[in-house]
LOGUKOL-805397 format. One record per residue: residue number from 0; residue in one letter; z, y, x of N, C-alpha, C in turn. Coordinates in pm, whole numbers, plus 50000, padded with zeros to 5 digits. Example, Ala and Ser with C-alpha at 12.3 -4.5 7.8 and 13.67 -1.06 7.14 Angstrom:
2
NODE, 0, A, 50780, 49431, 51319, 50780, 49550, 51230, 50780, 49670, 51320 $
NODE, 1, S, 50708, 49775, 51285, 50714, 49894, 51367, 50787, 50003, 51290 $
***
This chain:
54
NODE, 0, M, 62435, 14447, 32751, 62509, 14332, 32704, 62416, 14244, 32624 $
NODE, 1, R, 62403, 14116, 32666, 62317, 14024, 32593, 62404, 13934, 32507 $
NODE, 2, I, 62362, 13915, 32383, 62436, 13829, 32287, 62362, 13698, 32277 $
NODE, 3, R, 62430, 13593, 32308, 62370, 13457, 32293, 62400, 13410, 32150 $
NODE, 4, S, 62311, 13331, 32102, 62328, 13273, 31968, 62451, 13181, 31970 $
NODE, 5, G, 62530, 13188, 31865, 62649, 13105, 31850, 62770, 13164, 31915 $
NODE, 6, E, 62759, 13275, 31987, 62873, 13340, 32048, 62932, 13440, 31954 $
NODE, 7, P, 63066, 13444, 31941, 63127, 13546, 31854, 63093, 13685, 31906 $
NODE, 8, T, 63063, 13779, 31817, 63021, 13910, 31859, 63130, 14016, 31835 $
NODE, 9, S, 63194, 14012, 31718, 63295, 14113, 31690, 63431, 14063, 31734 $
NODE, 10, Q, 63527, 14155, 31739, 63663, 14121, 31780, 63723, 14023, 31680 $
NODE, 11, G, 63696, 14043, 31551, 63748, 13949, 31449, 63694, 13810, 31466 $
NODE, 12, E, 63566, 13797, 31498, 63506, 13667, 31521, 63566, 13602, 31644 $
NODE, 13, Q, 63591, 13682, 31745, 63654, 13629, 31869, 63794, 13576, 31841 $
NODE, 14, I, 63869, 13650, 31759, 64005, 13606, 31725, 64000, 13477, 31643 $
NODE, 15, Q, 63907, 13472, 31546, 63891, 13349, 31466, 63854, 13231, 31554 $
NODE, 16, E, 63765, 13250, 31647, 63722, 13141, 31735, 63841, 13095, 31820 $
NODE, 17, A, 63923, 13189, 31870, 64039, 13157, 31948, 64140, 13075, 31864 $
NODE, 18, E, 64158, 13117, 31741, 64249, 13045, 31650, 64197, 12906, 31618 $
NODE, 19, R, 64067, 12893, 31599, 64011, 12760, 31574, 64033, 12668, 31695 $
NODE, 20, E, 64008, 12722, 31813, 64027, 12644, 31934, 64174, 12602, 31954 $
NODE, 21, A, 64266, 12695, 31924, 64409, 12664, 31937, 64444, 12555, 31836 $
NODE, 22, A, 64394, 12565, 31712, 64423, 12464, 31612, 64366, 12328, 31653 $
NODE, 23, R, 64245, 12328, 31708, 64185, 12203, 31756, 64269, 12139, 31862 $
NODE, 24, R, 64320, 12220, 31957, 64405, 12166, 32064, 64535, 12111, 32009 $
NODE, 25, R, 64597, 12181, 31910, 64720, 12134, 31853, 64699, 11999, 31782 $
NODE, 26, L, 64587, 11989, 31711, 64559, 11862, 31641, 64537, 11747, 31740 $
NODE, 27, L, 64466, 11774, 31848, 64444, 11671, 31948, 64576, 11632, 32021 $
NODE, 28, E, 64659, 11728, 32045, 64789, 11700, 32109, 64875, 11617, 32013 $
NODE, 29, Q, 64874, 11651, 31884, 64953, 11576, 31787, 64902, 11435, 31772 $
NODE, 30, A, 64770, 11420, 31766, 64710, 11286, 31754, 64744, 11200, 31874 $
NODE, 31, E, 64738, 11260, 31995, 64774, 11187, 32114, 64921, 11146, 32116 $
NODE, 32, A, 65011, 11237, 32067, 65152, 11207, 32065, 65184, 11093, 31966 $
NODE, 33, E, 65106, 11085, 31859, 65126, 10982, 31753, 65054, 10853, 31778 $
NODE, 34, R, 64968, 10856, 31880, 64885, 10737, 31908, 64972, 10618, 31951 $
NODE, 35, V, 64942, 10501, 31902, 65013, 10379, 31942, 64922, 10300, 32033 $
NODE, 36, P, 64963, 10279, 32158, 64876, 10202, 32249, 64850, 10061, 32196 $
NODE, 37, V, 64735, 10009, 32228, 64696, 09876, 32178, 64795, 09772, 32224 $
NODE, 38, E, 64851, 09786, 32342, 64945, 09688, 32395, 65072, 09679, 32307 $
NODE, 39, D, 65100, 09792, 32237, 65225, 09791, 32154, 65204, 09745, 32014 $
NODE, 40, T, 65082, 09712, 31979, 65058, 09666, 31841, 65079, 09515, 31836 $
NODE, 41, T, 65110, 09465, 31721, 65131, 09321, 31708, 65010, 09260, 31639 $
NODE, 42, R, 64983, 09135, 31673, 64875, 09065, 31610, 64926, 08998, 31484 $
NODE, 43, A, 64841, 08987, 31387, 64877, 08917, 31264, 64883, 08768, 31296 $
NODE, 44, V, 64992, 08705, 31257, 65007, 08560, 31277, 64993, 08496, 31141 $
NODE, 45, P, 64901, 08397, 31130, 64883, 08332, 31000, 65010, 08258, 30961 $
NODE, 46, D, 65042, 08269, 30829, 65160, 08204, 30775, 65114, 08066, 30723 $
NODE, 47, R, 65147, 07962, 30794, 65101, 07830, 30756, 65210, 07750, 30686 $
NODE, 48, R, 65318, 07815, 30647, 65428, 07744, 30583, 65385, 07676, 30454 $
NODE, 49, W, 65283, 07730, 30386, 65241, 07675, 30257, 65179, 07534, 30277 $
NODE, 50, R, 65137, 07502, 30399, 65075, 07370, 30422, 65181, 07257, 30434 $
NODE, 51, R, 65305, 07293, 30458, 65409, 07191, 30484, 65428, 07101, 30361 $
NODE, 52, G, 65405, 07154, 30240, 65426, 07076, 30119, 65319, 06972, 30093 $
NODE, 53, R, 65209, 06978, 30165, 65097, 06887, 30140, 65117, 06751, 30200 $
***
């Protein structure tokens, strides 16, 4: 059995790596679910009402 650098070696390390990967996937799924498409955002419209009094 050859061990590559960066690869988990013990069962505990493998479990931790799997948990980290699952957490990363959950975060990405949550971020995607909360993402607002650019088409759905509104543009800021300048309020020029203050110029009417001039």
